[in-house]
C-alpha positions as CSV (number, residue, x, y, z in Angstrom):
1,M,102.2,114.8,102.1
2,N,102.2,118.5,102.1
3,D,104.8,119.0,99.3
4,P,107.1,122.0,99.0
5,P,106.2,124.5,96.2
6,G,107.3,123.1,92.8
7,A,107.2,119.5,94.0
8,I,105.8,117.1,91.5
9,C,103.1,114.7,92.7
10,M,101.3,112.0,90.9
11,K,97.8,110.8,91.4
12,Y,97.4,107.2,92.7
13,L,94.1,105.3,92.8
14,C,93.8,103.0,95.8
15,L,91.1,100.5,95.0
16,V,89.7,98.7,98.1
17,Y,88.7,95.1,97.5
18,L,86.9,92.9,100.1
19,E,85.1,89.6,100.2
20,K,81.3,90.1,100.3
21,D,81.0,88.9,103.9
22,K,83.7,91.4,105.0
23,F,82.1,94.6,103.7
24,T,81.1,95.5,107.2
25,A,84.2,94.1,109.0
26,V,85.7,97.6,109.3
27,P,83.5,100.3,110.8
28,D,82.6,103.3,108.5
29,S,84.0,105.6,111.2
30,E,87.5,104.1,110.7
31,C,87.3,104.7,106.9
32,L,86.0,108.3,107.5
33,A,88.8,109.0,109.9
34,C,91.4,107.6,107.4
35,G,90.0,109.9,104.7
36,N,90.0,112.9,107.0
37,G,93.6,112.2,107.9
38,F,94.5,112.1,104.2
39,R,92.5,115.3,103.7
40,A,94.3,117.0,106.5
41,S,97.7,116.1,105.0
42,G,96.7,117.4,101.7
43,A,96.9,114.0,100.0
44,L,93.2,113.2,99.5
45,I,91.6,114.1,96.2
46,A,88.5,112.0,96.5
47,A,87.2,108.9,98.4
48,E,84.0,107.0,98.3
49,A,82.6,103.7,99.5
50,L,80.5,101.6,97.0
51,H,77.3,99.7,97.4
52,P,77.6,95.9,97.1
53,V,78.3,94.3,93.7
54,E,74.7,93.2,93.4
55,T,73.8,96.8,92.7
56,A,76.3,97.1,89.8
57,T,75.4,97.4,86.1
58,S,78.0,96.6,83.4
59,V,77.8,98.4,80.1
60,R,79.5,97.2,77.0
61,V,79.5,98.5,73.4
62,R,80.3,96.1,70.6
63,D,79.9,96.9,67.0
64,G,77.9,100.0,68.0
65,K,75.4,98.0,70.1
66,V,75.0,98.7,73.8
67,S,74.7,95.6,76.0
68,I,73.7,96.1,79.7
69,T,74.2,93.3,82.3
70,D,73.3,93.3,85.9
71,G,76.3,92.8,88.2
72,P,80.0,93.2,87.8
73,F,82.0,92.6,84.7
74,A,83.8,89.5,86.2
75,E,83.1,87.0,88.9
76,T,85.8,87.4,91.6
77,K,86.1,86.4,95.3
78,E,86.9,90.0,96.3
79,Q,84.7,92.8,95.2
80,L,85.4,96.5,94.7
81,A,84.3,98.2,97.9
82,G,85.5,101.7,97.4
83,F,88.4,103.9,96.5
84,Y,90.8,106.7,97.6
85,L,92.3,109.0,95.0
86,L,95.5,110.4,96.5
87,D,98.3,112.7,95.6
88,A,101.7,111.2,96.4
89,A,105.3,111.9,95.5
90,D,105.9,108.4,94.2
91,L,104.7,104.8,94.3
92,N,106.5,104.2,97.6
93,E,104.6,107.0,99.3
94,A,101.3,105.8,97.8
95,I,101.9,102.3,99.1
96,Q,102.7,103.7,102.6
97,A,99.4,105.6,102.4
98,A,97.5,102.5,101.2
99,A,98.8,100.5,104.1
100,K,96.9,103.0,106.4
101,I,93.5,102.3,104.7
102,P,91.6,100.3,107.3
103,P,90.1,97.7,104.9
104,A,93.7,96.6,104.0
105,R,93.5,94.6,107.2
106,E,90.6,92.5,105.9
107,G,91.0,92.6,102.1
108,T,93.3,94.1,99.5
109,V,94.1,97.6,98.4
110,E,95.4,97.8,94.8
111,V,97.5,100.9,94.1
112,R,97.6,102.2,90.6
113,P,99.1,105.4,89.1
114,V,96.6,107.5,87.3
115,R,97.6,107.9,83.6
116,Q,97.1,111.3,81.9
117,L,95.3,111.1,78.6
118,Q,97.1,112.5,75.7
119,P,95.2,114.9,73.4
């Protein structure tokens, strides 16, 4: 993913989802190696693993009032376990990279293009 000068890359967020009982199914060392591989290729912008969903706090603001709730926003079978933020030439390249993320074997990796905010 080392692009030639002038090549246009987009950012893609690869969201890793796993069922709660599969959070430890893939060794951390595999995820670290994957991230290091992306870093070596120049594709990795950032990557982090997340603590279990029980540690989450959801914040909502409605009519100027802040509401704080323990836990995630929605109840789901799979939980957000971590992410990789990658540079890729296009969606196909991002999907190919996502397929290399070890937890994809146990759960789901959602690939989403990053949208640039307009001033």
